[in-house]
VOPAGU-2260 file (C-alpha; in pm, 1 decimal, decimal comma):
REM VOPAGU-2260
SITE   aa  ch    i         X         Y         Z
SITE  MET   A    0    9252,6    4178,9    -482,9
SITE  ARG   A    1    9022,9    4463,3    -422,0
SITE  PHE   A    2    8640,3    4478,4    -313,4
SITE  VAL   A    3    8517,9    4855,9    -437,2
SITE  LEU   A    4    8185,5    4870,0    -198,8
SITE  LEU   A    5    7930,2    5119,7    -316,6
SITE  LEU   A    6    7612,2    5198,5    -192,8
SITE  PHE   A    7    7371,9    5211,5    -483,6
SITE  CYS   A    8    7097,2    5439,9    -321,9
SITE  SER   A    9    7005,7    5726,2    -500,8
SITE  GLN   A   10    6830,0    5876,3    -199,0
SITE  PHE   A   11    7139,0    5932,7      30,3
SITE  LEU   A   12    7424,9    5930,2    -240,1
SITE  ASN   A   13    7428,9    6174,5    -586,9
SITE  ILE   A   14    7579,0    6055,2    -931,2
SITE  SER   A   15    7918,8    6210,5    -869,7
SITE  SER   A   16    7961,1    6036,6    -532,2
SITE  LEU   A   17    7947,8    5702,1    -669,9
SITE  THR   A   18    8247,1    5778,9    -928,7
SITE  ALA   A   19    8438,5    5952,3    -652,1
SITE  GLN   A   20    8747,4    5785,8    -509,9
SITE  VAL   A   21    8711,4    5783,6    -124,4
SITE  GLN   A   22    9071,4    5686,6     109,2
SITE  GLY   A   23    8991,6    5539,6     419,1
SITE  CYS   A   24    8985,5    5204,2     619,5
SITE  MET   A   25    8758,3    4933,5     449,2
SITE  ASP   A   26    8826,5    4687,8     692,2
SITE  THR   A   27    8497,9    4610,7     848,8
SITE  LYS   A   28    8675,2    4455,0    1137,2
SITE  ALA   A   29    8869,7    4795,9    1229,1
SITE  SER   A   30    8776,6    5055,0    1525,1
SITE  ASN   A   31    8804,3    5292,9    1228,3
SITE  TYR   A   32    8595,8    5132,4     942,7
SITE  ASN   A   33    8492,7    5424,6     717,1
SITE  ALA   A   34    8086,3    5313,6     530,5
SITE  ASN   A   35    8226,7    5586,1     217,7
SITE  ALA   A   36    8578,0    5422,7     155,4
SITE  THR   A   37    8659,3    5282,3    -183,2
SITE  ILE   A   38    9038,2    5290,5    -137,7
SITE  ASN   A   39    9250,6    5169,2     107,0
SITE  ASN   A   40    9462,5    5355,9     252,1
SITE  GLY   A   41    9627,1    5185,2     539,6
SITE  SER   A   42    9466,0    5371,8     788,1
SITE  CYS   A   43    9285,9    5088,9     942,2
SITE  ALA   A   44    9308,6    5097,6    1361,5
SITE  TYR   A   45    9220,4    4767,7    1556,2
SITE  ALA   A   46    9163,8    4650,0    1905,2
SITE  SER   A   47    9427,2    4494,4    2119,9
SITE  SER   A   48    9458,7    4130,3    1993,4
SITE  ASP   A   49    9629,0    3820,9    2172,6
SITE  VAL   A   50    9594,3    3453,2    2148,9
SITE  ALA   A   51    9744,2    3167,3    2357,8
SITE  LEU   A   52    9966,9    2986,8    2093,2
SITE  LYS   A   53   10099,1    2726,8    2335,6
SITE  ASN   A   54    9736,6    2589,9    2330,6
SITE  SER   A   55    9755,2    2516,4    2008,0
SITE  LYS   A   56   10067,2    2263,8    2031,9
SITE  LYS   A   57   10054,9    1996,3    1765,8
SITE  ALA   A   58   10342,4    1807,6    1841,6
SITE  THR   A   59   10736,1    1835,3    2044,8
SITE  LEU   A   60   10960,9    1798,4    1729,7
SITE  PRO   A   61   11281,7    1523,2    1739,9
SITE  THR   A   62   11580,8    1678,9    1886,0
SITE  THR   A   63   11727,1    1649,8    1521,1
SITE  ILE   A   64   11592,5    1978,8    1438,5
SITE  ASN   A   65   11572,3    2159,9    1783,8
SITE  GLU   A   66   11727,7    2463,5    1636,7
SITE  ILE   A   67   11430,0    2466,7    1331,0
SITE  SER   A   68   11454,2    2826,6    1171,7
SITE  GLY   A   69   11239,7    2811,7     878,6
SITE  ILE   A   70   10940,2    2588,5     747,4
SITE  ILE   A   71   10724,9    2600,1     455,3
SITE  TYR   A   72   10394,7    2360,0     341,7
SITE  PHE   A   73   10407,8    2169,1      52,1
SITE  ASN   A   74   10257,2    1847,6    -100,1
SITE  GLY   A   75   10077,1    1740,7     233,4
SITE  LYS   A   76   10412,9    1825,7     446,9
SITE  LEU   A   77   10631,9    2080,0     605,5
SITE  TYR   A   78   10974,1    2125,3     510,7
SITE  GLY   A   79   11235,1    2285,6     789,8
SITE  HIS   A   80   11573,7    2346,9     821,3
SITE  ASN   A   81   11836,4    2426,1    1129,1
SITE  ASP   A   82   12005,1    2733,8    1159,2
SITE  SER   A   83   12377,9    2812,9    1173,9
SITE  GLY   A   84   12558,5    2572,0    1205,1
SITE  GLY   A   85   12384,7    2262,9    1117,5
SITE  GLN   A   86   12390,3    2012,4     845,7
SITE  PRO   A   87   12308,2    2197,0     471,2
SITE  ALA   A   88   11967,3    1991,4     485,6
SITE  ILE   A   89   11603,7    2025,5     495,1
SITE  TYR   A   90   11320,1    1773,6     680,0
SITE  GLU   A   91   11016,6    1649,2     567,1
SITE  ILE   A   92   10797,8    1692,3     894,9
SITE  ASP   A   93   10480,5    1488,5     915,5
SITE  THR   A   94   10211,6    1788,7    1022,4
SITE  SER   A   95   10035,3    1562,7    1286,1
SITE  THR   A   96   10330,5    1387,9    1461,7
SITE  GLY   A   97   10616,2    1592,6    1380,0
SITE  ILE   A   98   10810,7    1310,2    1274,7
SITE  ILE   A   99   11078,5    1356,3    1004,1
SITE  THR   A  100   11004,4    1118,0     680,1
SITE  LYS   A  101   11255,8    1283,5     494,8
SITE  THR   A  102   11599,1    1430,6     451,2
SITE  ILE   A  103   11689,3    1616,2     174,3
SITE  THR   A  104   12057,6    1749,5     157,6
SITE  LEU   A  105   12202,4    2007,5     -83,7
SITE  GLN   A  106   12537,3    1933,7    -258,9
SITE  GLY   A  107   12756,8    2158,9    -183,1
SITE  ALA   A  108   12569,3    2394,7      -7,1
SITE  SER   A  109   12696,0    2491,6     366,4
SITE  ASN   A  110   12478,4    2618,1     647,0
SITE  VAL   A  111   12665,3    2964,5     771,9
SITE  ASP   A  112   12320,7    3103,8     918,5
SITE  TRP   A  113   12039,4    2931,1     714,8
SITE  GLU   A  114   11717,3    3106,9     845,1
SITE  ASP   A  115   11398,1    3059,3     638,8
SITE  ILE   A  116   11265,6    2899,2     330,9
SITE  THR   A  117   11034,9    2981,0      76,7
SITE  GLN   A  118   10874,4    2873,0    -223,5
SITE  ASP   A  119   10722,4    2927,3    -546,8
SITE  ASP   A  120   10523,5    2685,7    -793,3
SITE  GLU   A  121   10838,8    2568,2    -866,9
SITE  ASN   A  122   11076,0    2628,1    -679,0
SITE  ILE   A  123   11220,1    2631,5    -302,2
SITE  TYR   A  124   11432,8    2873,2    -158,2
SITE  VAL   A  125   11706,1    2847,0     114,1
SITE  GLY   A  126   11807,2    3194,6     296,2
SITE  ASP   A  127   12166,7    3205,8     450,1
SITE  PHE   A  128   12144,9    3525,5     541,3
SITE  GLY   A  129   12170,6    3521,1     934,4
SITE  ASN   A  130   12401,6    3795,1    1033,7
SITE  ASN   A  131   12388,8    3856,4    1373,5
SITE  GLU   A  132   12718,8    3741,8    1507,6
SITE  SER   A  133   12914,3    4000,9    1360,7
SITE  GLY   A  134   12704,0    4240,6    1123,4
SITE  ASN   A  135   12986,2    4207,2     862,9
SITE  ARG   A  136   12894,3    3873,9     662,0
SITE  THR   A  137   13001,0    3909,9     270,6
SITE  ASP   A  138   12855,9    3592,7     169,9
SITE  LEU   A  139   12491,9    3601,8     229,8
SITE  ILE   A  140   12336,0    3392,2     -43,6
SITE  VAL   A  141   11989,3    3253,6    -142,3
SITE  TYR   A  142   11969,9    2863,9    -265,5
SITE  LYS   A  143   11720,0    2782,1    -488,3
SITE  PHE   A  144   11649,3    2436,0    -647,5
SITE  PRO   A  145   11300,3    2283,5    -832,9
SITE  LYS   A  146   11066,6    2103,4    -635,3
SITE  ALA   A  147   11026,7    1822,1    -885,9
SITE  ASP   A  148   11344,8    1701,1    -709,8
SITE  ILE   A  149   11176,0    1609,5    -426,1
SITE  GLN   A  150   10903,6    1496,2    -561,9
SITE  ASN   A  151   11064,9    1262,2    -795,3
SITE  SER   A  152   11302,3    1079,1    -576,1
SITE  ALA   A  153   11206,7     796,9    -344,3
SITE  GLY   A  154   11400,6     697,4     -31,1
SITE  ILE   A  155   11388,5     883,4     329,0
SITE  ASP   A  156   11726,8    1012,0     250,5
SITE  ILE   A  157   11822,1    1241,3     -72,2
SITE  THR   A  158   12054,7    1471,8    -216,7
SITE  ILE   A  159   11986,3    1750,4    -429,4
SITE  PRO   A  160   12279,3    1771,3    -717,2
SITE  SER   A  161   12479,9    2092,6    -723,7
SITE  SER   A  162   12378,1    2110,0   -1059,8
SITE  ASP   A  163   12025,2    2162,8   -1011,8
SITE  ILE   A  164   12099,9    2416,5    -705,2
SITE  ASN   A  165   12124,2    2813,6    -832,6
SITE  LEU   A  166   12295,6    3056,2    -616,3
SITE  ILE   A  167   12144,2    3401,4    -558,1
SITE  ARG   A  168   12448,0    3611,4    -426,3
SITE  PHE   A  169   12349,7    3955,1    -270,7
SITE  LYS   A  170   12440,4    4264,4     -51,7
SITE  TYR   A  171   12246,4    4544,3      70,7
SITE  GLU   A  172   12164,0    4846,7    -106,5
SITE  ASP   A  173   12283,5    5065,8     197,8
SITE  GLN   A  174   12498,3    4896,7     398,4
SITE  ASN   A  175   12876,4    5060,3     393,0
SITE  ASP   A  176   13020,9    4942,7     708,5
SITE  PHE   A  177   13136,8    4595,5     734,1
SITE  THR   A  178   13358,3    4652,2    1048,2
SITE  GLU   A  179   13298,2    4352,6    1266,9
SITE  LYS   A  180   13000,1    4419,5    1549,0
SITE  GLN   A  181   12923,3    4284,9    1879,8
SITE  PRO   A  182   12685,5    4003,8    1887,6
SITE  ASN   A  183   12311,6    4122,6    1829,1
SITE  SER   A  184   12420,8    4492,2    1753,3
SITE  THR   A  185   12328,6    4516,2    1377,6
SITE  ASN   A  186   12048,4    4654,8    1154,0
SITE  PHE   A  187   12151,1    4404,4     863,0
SITE  ASP   A  188   12067,2    4062,1    1017,3
SITE  CYS   A  189   11774,8    3880,0     850,5
SITE  GLU   A  190   11525,9    3581,5     905,8
SITE  ALA   A  191   11244,3    3624,1     706,1
SITE  PHE   A  192   11159,2    3633,7     314,5
SITE  PHE   A  193   10910,9    3510,9      82,5
SITE  CYS   A  194   10869,0    3494,7    -334,6
SITE  ASP   A  195   10610,0    3635,4    -550,1
SITE  ASN   A  196   10581,2    3704,6    -924,3
SITE  GLY   A  197   10991,0    3624,7    -939,9
SITE  GLN   A  198   11083,7    3869,2    -672,3
SITE  LEU   A  199   11222,3    3782,9    -309,3
SITE  HIS   A  200   11115,5    3974,0     -41,0
SITE  LEU   A  201   11388,7    3985,3     297,4
SITE  PHE   A  202   11268,8    4148,9     610,8
SITE  THR   A  203   11536,2    4210,0     808,3
SITE  LYS   A  204   11580,2    4130,4    1255,5
SITE  ASN   A  205   11703,4    4482,7    1342,6
SITE  TRP   A  206   11850,7    4497,3    1691,8
SITE  ILE   A  207   11871,6    4866,5    1724,7
SITE  GLY   A  208   11527,0    5048,3    1697,7
SITE  ASN   A  209   11193,0    4921,2    1674,6
SITE  PHE   A  210   11136,2    4819,9    1314,6
SITE  THR   A  211   11225,4    4588,5    1039,6
SITE  VAL   A  212   11325,6    4717,5     677,3
SITE  HIS   A  213   11195,5    4548,2     334,5
SITE  TYR   A  214   11451,6    4451,8      47,0
SITE  VAL   A  215   11371,3    4313,9    -249,4
SITE  LEU   A  216   11599,7    4061,4    -487,3
SITE  ASP   A  217   11506,0    3907,1    -803,1
SITE  ALA   A  218   11466,8    3550,2    -772,4
SITE  ASN   A  219   11573,5    3453,6   -1148,7
SITE  LYS   A  220   11938,8    3625,2   -1142,2
SITE  TYR   A  221   12243,1    3437,2   -1048,4
SITE  SER   A  222   12558,6    3593,1   -1184,1
SITE  GLY   A  223   12739,5    3802,7    -970,1
SITE  VAL   A  224   12666,6    3964,9    -661,0
SITE  GLN   A  225   12289,1    4094,8    -646,5
SITE  THR   A  226   12203,4    4436,3    -465,9
SITE  ALA   A  227   11924,3    4383,4    -245,4
SITE  ILE   A  228   11691,1    4710,1    -318,3
SITE  ARG   A  229   11533,7    4901,0      -6,2
SITE  LYS   A  230   11165,4    4959,1     -44,3
SITE  ASP   A  231   11018,2    5065,9     271,8
SITE  SER   A  232   11080,3    4978,7     621,7
SITE  PHE   A  233   10805,1    4975,0     934,5
SITE  ASN   A  234   10766,9    5029,6    1308,5
SITE  THR   A  235   10694,4    4670,3    1494,2
SITE  GLN   A  236   10693,5    4810,7    1852,5
SITE  GLY   A  237   11001,8    4594,6    1948,3
SITE  THR   A  238   10895,0    4269,2    1759,7
SITE  LEU   A  239   11249,7    4132,9    1602,1
SITE  ILE   A  240   11103,7    3942,0    1297,9
SITE  THR   A  241   11222,5    3612,5    1255,3
SITE  ALA   A  242   10978,2    3465,6     987,3
SITE  ALA   A  243   10771,5    3579,4     662,3
SITE  THR   A  244   10479,3    3445,3     426,1
SITE  LEU   A  245   10253,9    3536,3     195,4
SITE  LEU   A  246    9917,1    3439,6     293,3
SITE  ASN   A  247    9742,1    3521,8     -47,4
SITE  ASP   A  248    9818,1    3848,4    -298,7
SITE  LYS   A  249    9695,3    4120,0      16,1
SITE  THR   A  250    9836,7    3967,6     307,2
SITE  VAL   A  251   10120,6    3924,1     477,3
SITE  LEU   A  252   10198,9    3797,8     780,0
SITE  LEU   A  253   10562,8    3842,4     992,3
SITE  LEU   A  254   10630,2    3641,0    1311,2
SITE  GLY   A  255   10879,4    3738,1    1573,7
SITE  TYR   A  256   10926,9    3806,7    1962,0
SITE  GLU   A  257   11015,7    4091,6    2186,6
SITE  VAL   A  258   11258,5    4094,8    2421,6
SITE  THR   A  259   11193,2    4422,7    2591,4
SITE  GLY   A  260   10930,1    4370,7    2942,2
SITE  ILE   A  261   10854,7    3989,3    2981,0
SITE  PRO   A  262   10980,0    3823,5    2639,8
SITE  SER   A  263   10679,6    3741,8    2420,2
SITE  GLY   A  264   10602,5    3651,9    2067,1
SITE  ASN   A  265   10379,5    3839,0    1846,2
SITE  LEU   A  266   10226,2    3795,4    1454,8
SITE  TRP   A  267   10191,7    4094,7    1253,1
SITE  ILE   A  268    9904,3    4096,7     982,8
SITE  ILE   A  269    9969,3    4338,8     706,1
SITE  SER   A  270    9691,1    4346,3     475,0
SITE  ASP   A  271    9531,6    4534,1     164,3
SITE  PHE   A  272    9867,1    4687,6      33,4
SITE  ASN   A  273    9817,6    4862,8    -302,1
SITE  ASP   A  274   10215,1    4702,7    -413,2
SITE  VAL   A  275   10366,2    4457,7    -240,3
SITE  ASN   A  276   10695,6    4654,5    -253,1
SITE  GLN   A  277   10522,5    4920,9     -62,5
SITE  LEU   A  278   10326,9    4734,3     175,7
SITE  PHE   A  279   10418,5    4869,0     490,1
SITE  ALA   A  280   10330,4    5226,6     328,0
SITE  THR   A  281   10009,1    5113,4     182,2
SITE  GLY   A  282    9881,2    4805,7     401,7
SITE  ASN   A  283    9701,5    4800,4     739,3
SITE  LYS   A  284    9879,9    4652,2    1030,3
SITE  ARG   A  285    9784,4    4444,1    1305,6
SITE  LYS   A  286    9936,9    4263,3    1575,0
SITE  VAL   A  287    9790,5    3949,7    1748,2
SITE  GLY   A  288   10008,2    3862,2    2075,9
SITE  LEU   A  289   10087,3    3503,3    2097,6
SITE  GLY   A  290   10174,7    3467,2    2453,6
SITE  TYR   A  291   10515,8    3478,7    2646,2
SITE  ILE   A  292   10795,8    3267,3    2548,3
SITE  VAL   A  293   10823,7    3172,3    2911,1
SITE  ASP   A  294   10533,4    3170,6    3176,0
SITE  ASP   A  295   10685,7    2926,2    3383,1
SITE  THR   A  296   10976,7    2639,5    3458,5
SITE  THR   A  297   10842,1    2448,5    3171,6
SITE  SER   A  298   10574,7    2605,5    2988,6
SITE  GLY   A  299   10526,2    2911,3    2691,6
SITE  ILE   A  300   10587,4    2940,0    2361,3
SITE  GLY   A  301   10928,6    2922,6    2332,3
SITE  GLN   A  302   11175,5    3136,4    2067,0
SITE  ILE   A  303   10945,5    3147,5    1758,7
SITE  GLU   A  304   11116,1    3115,5    1397,2
SITE  GLY   A  305   10938,5    2884,9    1189,5
SITE  LEU   A  306   10599,6    3017,9     998,4
SITE  ALA   A  307   10435,8    2853,7     691,0
SITE  MET   A  308   10097,5    2892,4     559,8
SITE  ALA   A  309    9865,7    2596,2     519,0
SITE  GLY   A  310    9568,7    2735,0     307,2
SITE  ASN   A  311    9387,0    3095,0     334,8
SITE  GLU   A  312    9338,7    3099,6     687,0
SITE  ARG   A  313    9610,5    2878,5     895,2
SITE  VAL   A  314    9923,8    2852,1     936,4
SITE  PHE   A  315   10179,8    2631,8    1141,8
SITE  ILE   A  316   10436,5    2785,9    1388,4
SITE  THR   A  317   10772,1    2628,6    1518,0
SITE  CYS   A  318   11005,9    2725,6    1752,7
SITE  GLU   A  319   11380,6    2591,1    1807,7
SITE  TYR   A  320   11489,1    2495,5    2165,5
SITE  PHE   A  321   11491,4    2731,0    2430,9
SITE  THR   A  322   11684,5    2728,2    2776,5
SITE  ARG   A  323   11765,7    2993,3    3017,2
SITE  THR   A  324   11830,8    3036,5    3345,5
SITE  PHE   A  325   11666,8    3336,8    3551,8
SITE  ALA   A  326   11735,0    3416,2    3911,5
SITE  GLY   A  327   11867,6    3080,6    3950,2
SITE  LEU   A  328   11567,4    2895,8    3767,8
SITE  ASN   A  329   11615,4    2700,1    3443,6
SITE  PHE   A  330   11338,6    2758,0    3195,5
SITE  THR   A  331   11343,5    2503,7    2933,0
SITE  ILE   A  332   11079,1    2495,5    2626,6
SITE  PRO   A  333   11158,4    2216,5    2353,6
SITE  GLN   A  334   11178,4    2219,5    2028,6
SITE  THR   A  335   10744,9    2276,0    1905,8
SITE  LEU   A  336   10521,9    2264,3    1625,0
SITE  TYR   A  337   10180,0    2448,6    1619,6
SITE  GLY   A  338    9865,6    2507,8    1417,4
SITE  LEU   A  339    9667,7    2857,9    1448,2
SITE  THR   A  340    9396,8    2958,5    1256,6
SITE  VAL   A  341    9431,0    3334,6    1188,5
SITE  THR   A  342    9042,1    3369,6    1066,4
SITE  ASP   A  343    8916,0    3589,4    1334,2
SITE  TRP   A  344    9207,1    3847,8    1286,5
SITE  LEU   A  345    9194,5    3867,6     889,9
SITE  PRO   A  346    8993,3    4146,2     707,0
SITE  GLU   A  347    8700,1    4026,9     541,1
SITE  TYR   A  348    8868,7    4200,1     214,9
SITE  ALA   A  349    9145,5    3986,4     228,8
SITE  GLY   A  350    9003,0    3638,6     160,2
SITE  PRO   A  351    9028,3    3513,2    -187,8
SITE  VAL   A  352    8946,2    3632,1    -498,6
SITE  THR   A  353    8577,6    3614,3    -605,4
SITE  SER   A  354    8568,4    3421,2    -902,3
SITE  ALA   A  355    8231,8    3391,5   -1153,9
SITE  GLY   A  356    8134,2    3088,2    -990,4
SITE  PHE   A  357    8035,9    3250,1    -666,5
SITE  SER   A  358    7751,5    3527,9    -696,2
SITE  TRP   A  359    7459,8    3712,3    -544,2
SITE  LYS   A  360    7183,8    3925,0    -472,4
SITE  VAL   A  361    7121,7    4094,2    -144,3
SITE  SER   A  362    6757,3    4262,7    -100,5
SITE  PRO   A  363    6580,0    4435,8     -30,8
SITE  SER   A  364    6794,4    4800,9      62,2
SITE  PRO   A  365    6662,0    4996,7     254,0
SITE  PHE   A  366    6534,1    4698,6     492,8
SITE  SER   A  367    6285,3    4658,4     746,9
SITE  ASP   A  368    6315,3    4346,4     887,4
SITE  LYS   A  369    6488,7    4064,7     700,9
SITE  LEU   A  370    6730,5    4046,5     412,0
SITE  GLN   A  371    6681,6    3780,8     114,0
SITE  LEU   A  372    6991,8    3690,5     -31,5
SITE  ASP   A  373    7018,7    3465,2    -366,9
SITE  ILE   A  374    7340,5    3309,4    -365,4
SITE  PHE   A  375    7446,1    3121,5    -685,1
SITE  CYS   A  376    7724,2    2857,7    -660,2
SITE  GLU   A  377    7944,4    2651,8    -929,5
SITE  ASN   A  378    8021,9    2414,1    -689,5
SITE  ASP   A  379    7889,5    2244,3    -358,2
SITE  GLN   A  380    8039,9    2429,6     -76,7
SITE  GLN   A  381    7955,6    2566,4     237,0
SITE  VAL   A  382    7932,1    2925,0     280,1
SITE  LYS   A  383    7941,0    3196,9     568,2
SITE  VAL   A  384    7730,5    3479,4     614,4
SITE  THR   A  385    7780,4    3736,1     830,1
SITE  LEU   A  386    7630,7    4110,6     905,1
SITE  HIS   A  387    7847,1    4346,2    1058,9
SITE  ASP   A  388    7766,1    4723,7    1184,5
SITE  LEU   A  389    8031,5    4970,3    1075,8
SITE  LEU   A  390    8245,9    4949,1    1412,9
SITE  GLY   A  391    8334,4    4560,1    1267,2
SITE  ARG   A  392    8128,5    4428,4    1520,0
SITE  GLU   A  393    7968,1    4069,3    1420,2
SITE  LEU   A  394    7607,9    4060,8    1479,0
SITE  ILE   A  395    7473,4    3797,5    1285,5
SITE  SER   A  396    7655,6    3454,9    1196,1
SITE  LYS   A  397    7540,1    3187,1     948,7
SITE  LYS   A  398    7650,5    2895,5     769,6
SITE  LEU   A  399    7498,9    2745,7     502,8
SITE  ILE   A  400    7541,7    2450,4     272,8
SITE  CYS   A  401    7496,3    2596,5     -63,6
SITE  SER   A  402    7423,0    2312,1    -390,5
SITE  LYS   A  403    7537,6    2422,1    -716,2
SITE  GLY   A  404    7307,9    2663,2    -845,9
SITE  GLU   A  405    7070,6    2879,4    -711,7
SITE  ASN   A  406    7037,4    2892,9    -322,7
SITE  LYS   A  407    6810,6    3129,9    -131,8
SITE  CYS   A  408    6874,1    3211,5     253,5
SITE  GLU   A  409    6726,8    3507,0     460,5
SITE  LEU   A  410    6835,1    3671,1     775,5
SITE  ASN   A  411    6567,7    3726,5    1012,6
SITE  ASP   A  412    6426,5    3925,2    1300,0
SITE  LEU   A  413    6653,9    4211,6    1208,9
SITE  SER   A  414    6385,8    4493,5    1289,9
SITE  ALA   A  415    6570,5    4586,7    1601,7
SITE  LEU   A  416    6836,9    4697,1    1424,3
SITE  ASN   A  417    6893,1    5079,8    1469,7
SITE  LYS   A  418    6827,9    5273,8    1143,2
SITE  ALA   A  419    7176,1    5249,6    1019,0
SITE  ILE   A  420    7439,5    5119,5     743,4
SITE  TYR   A  421    7524,3    4765,0     779,0
SITE  VAL   A  422    7752,3    4538,5     557,0
SITE  VAL   A  423    7654,1    4186,2     500,1
SITE  ALA   A  424    7970,2    3940,9     360,4
SITE  ALA   A  425    7961,1    3591,5     202,8
SITE  LYS   A  426    8214,6    3388,4     227,7
SITE  SER   A  427    8347,4    3038,3      65,9
SITE  PRO   A  428    8595,1    2864,2     -90,2
SITE  ASP   A  429    8554,1    3038,0    -397,9
SITE  GLY   A  430    8560,9    3375,6    -269,0
SITE  LEU   A  431    8436,2    3669,9     -83,5
SITE  LEU   A  432    8113,3    3915,6    -126,9
SITE  VAL   A  433    8050,7    4236,6      66,0
SITE  LYS   A  434    7778,6    4469,8      37,8
SITE  LYS   A  435    7660,5    4728,8     209,1
SITE  VAL   A  436    7276,4    4813,4     302,5
SITE  MET   A  437    7066,3    5007,3     522,9
SITE  LYS   A  438    6831,6    4984,5     749,9
SITE  GLU   A  439    6539,6    5195,2     704,7
């Protein structure tokens, strides 16, 4: 998904410039947005962003899942699991109350160190690849089974038969040393992955250095021990990556925490990459601070380890039970479920793919005191219209209820704007429309 923004004004651009490809930052929210760019090159820079995740708490989770380490959102429910030493089970969780509504046991599986869970349209994958204890595991594995086994089973306790579970065994392409390490001193620990187009994308939790490494596995190869191919890496500025999710086909979210200074949580947004196998090399990177792990003896976001998308702009985050003693004080944060809307930090072009059922005409350009928008919607829906300057600042925001067919909207009182290029955008459940316009 890429929106190529061209300014069709002959008095400002000649024919050759219309066909030229200009690399640069195409996100209007970035501080270095390039209005002439037609190809994003991952160079976008952003002002510091922070949100108090603790204010988005939805529920305290049951003690059964006090070591919750991974979650997915599926069929209107969350599905999560505990990490090392827990039962080989997945728990269905109500998103409003946090109550467990179903327990799903994987027959014949063991939980050495389950660290994340992901999905595709038909299957669920559980990653038993935690490796922080000694860094020398040779039994790394992903369990894969069909979603239909959950959907077609009644009752609050069900078992996935071993005959329905495929095993994806693997090793890392560049790990040659399997001597035992001290705890938390390896770069081959992993707690995060997602599935995309038949590939599993893994992200390491590197305990040495300030980066994560991106590896890829074949999600449909079950024989032998597969080699995880190293693709790229990224300096996370000390964030230990604990979860990943594919928000849409151009946006990946990485969750984690940092333990240097005052321990805190972060969300990294990787967007508008040209190739998911080179997402760090070609995508923009934006860091959103989520708050301190503890900010007093009973308050903080805890050790955040679970991340699941629920639509194009909302995620669920979980923390496991956390307790530590510092300077004679005991700090305790219970296992918690959070819900967070990430709209404010998503690039405008990172929304859903525009369809033929959502189109528009913007006129005039150049404009003087108003803009006329003729919007066609195939279905009744809400549309958000915004006007930005080239620094990414939102100048106007307007929500419309568009009926099926042609709709008209005006942005008025624009005469006070300086003579410059602006970006007008319309966003709906059916897509995102973006156009550059000039103020005369």
